[in-house]
N, C-alpha and C positions, 0 to 999 in steps of 0.2 A: 423185320423192319417190313411193315407192312402200309400200303398206298393201292389207291385207284386197282382194287379187287383182286392183291396179288401179297401176297405175303412168305416172305424167303427167310430162311431161318438156317444159318451155316453151322452151325454145332445146336445137334437137339440131345441130347443126354438121357438114356431111357431111367428106372420107366417113364413111358408118356401115353396116353389114350389119343387118338382122335377120332371122331364122330364127324361122318361126312355129312354133308347138310343137302340134301335132295332139293326143300325149298330153294336153297340160293344156287343149287347147279352147281356145287362147290365140287371141285378136282383135288385130286394130292397127289405128288411125289413123293416118295421118301426114296435117298440114297443112302446106303451104308458104304463108310468109308473108312470102317475098322475091320476086325477080324469076323468070323462067321458068327451070323447073331441070328436071335429068334424073334419072330413077331408072329402074332397071333390074329388072323381074318378069322370074324364074326365065331370066335371061340375055338379055329381051330389053328391049330401052331405049323409054323412055317421054319424049317433053315435055310438063309440067306448069306449068300457068301459076301465077300469084300467087293466093291463095287459093283453089286447089285442093285437096279433102282425096281422100284415097283410102281406102277400108277394105278391109284383106286379111285373108281368113278362113286358117284352119288349112288350105284346099286349095293354098296356094301354100307353094313350098317355102323360096324366097329372095327377100330382098327388099333391093335396092343402092341406095342415096342416092349422086349422083354429083356434086349442085352444088347449092349452095342452103343454105337455113337452113328448118327445120322445128318443128313442136311434134309431138309422140307419144303416144299414150294406148294401152296397151299392157293390156289387161283378160281376167280370165278372165270367160266367159260367167255363174257363179256368184254374180259380185258384182251385178249387175242384180236378182237374186233367190236370195237365200243361203236361204232359208227353203224353197223348192223349186223348184230351177233348172231344170225340164224343163215349169215352170206359169206361164204371164203373162210369156215372156219374147221369142215370137216377133215380138210387135207390135215389139220395139225391135231384132232385130236381121234384120227383114227386106231389109233393104242389104245385109246380106254375102251373103244367100240367096236362093236363088229360081233360075227358070230364067234370068235375065237374068246371072249369075253362070258359066254356062258356057263362053260365050264372050267376056265383057267382065269387065273389074277393074272393081268399081263407084269412080265418083266425081261428087263434086260440085261446082259454081266457086258462091261465093258473090258476091251483087252487092252495092254499096256499102250498102245496108240490111241486110243479112242477115248483113255481117262485124261490125256493131253488135253484133248481138243473139248473134250466135257469140261475138264479142270479152267481151261481159258474163257468157255462162256460163262461157267459157275461165276469167277472173280469179275467178268464183264455187268454180269448183274449184279455183284454186291454194288463195284463203282457205280453204277448207274441213277440203281434206286435208294439211292443216298441223297440225291439230287431230284428226284420224282418231279417233284415240282416245278421244274425244269421243263417244257413242253419239247423241248430237243432230247433232254435225258430221259423223258416217259416212253418217244420214241423208242431209243436206243433201247432201254430194258425189254421193251415189245417185240425189237427185232431179235435182241437176242434168244428171248423165251421162245420165239417162234423158231427161231433155228435150233433150239435145243430140243424142243418137240420134232422137229423134221428128222434131227440125227437120229434120234430113238424111235420114229417109225423104223429109219431106215433098216437099224439092226435089229429091231424086230421083227422087218421083213425077212431077212436074211435068216434068223435064228430061227424064229417061232419059240423062244425059249421061256413054256408059261409055265405057271404055278398049279397043278391041276389041285380043284374043290371039289370035293366030292361028298355033296349035301344033298341030298332030293329037293326037301323044301326049297332051300336057297335058290338053288338051279331052278327052279320053278318062279319064283318071284324074279329071278334075273330075266328070265324070258319073256315072263311077263312086261317088265318096265322095259325091255330092247324093243320090244313089238311097241308098246305106247309112245316110244321116244323116236322110234323111228318111221310109225305111221300117223301117229296125232301130235299134230303140233302146237295145238290150243289146248290149254286144261278141261277147257269143258267138253271136247274130244274123246279126252280120256276118260273123263268122267261118265260121259256117256256108254263108253263100251265096258265101263268096269260095273255100271248100273245093268248093263245087258246080260254080260257075265254071271251077275249075283242071282238074275232072272232065270237065266239057263238053269244055273245049278242048281236051285229050288225045284223046280220043274222035273230034274230027272235022279234027284231023291227015291 
């Protein structure tokens, strides 16, 4: 089900491939709801357990799920706050960004009590998104999703249970993208930084 820059998929059978969209600032959440499964992130294979949730930012280029059954949410950052996308969104997206994402793919593992809470939120999302053209249902969908993100961040802050990604080039790319996203809010500023770094590289060859 897709609406207002959010796509909620209750069951997505493997194999499937997701390509994060940098231009649309698209973020992806995948929740493994079956047995231990395998995914590939930019070619690196990772084993993830049942009720493990991955948070994939636009910094990644390709995610492939090789086995298992997943729930998936793909959303644009503007969905969280459509009035002002640059304001009051940081607290919801902390799990996707920050220094911990330079070397790690963020993930959380739900315990039995948390599964019940997240399952309720998921069912609320599915219920409200079917009536998304109704302004009240749209607001309720957004509220349920915001709560999903905040509870994920709370879990992650306690466990810091991330998947290490050990690719030198990919790490360098993510460090650069993190710096650009953190320090340059307008595209032309990021372009000027790229041009400066390119000229600097030529001078130091």
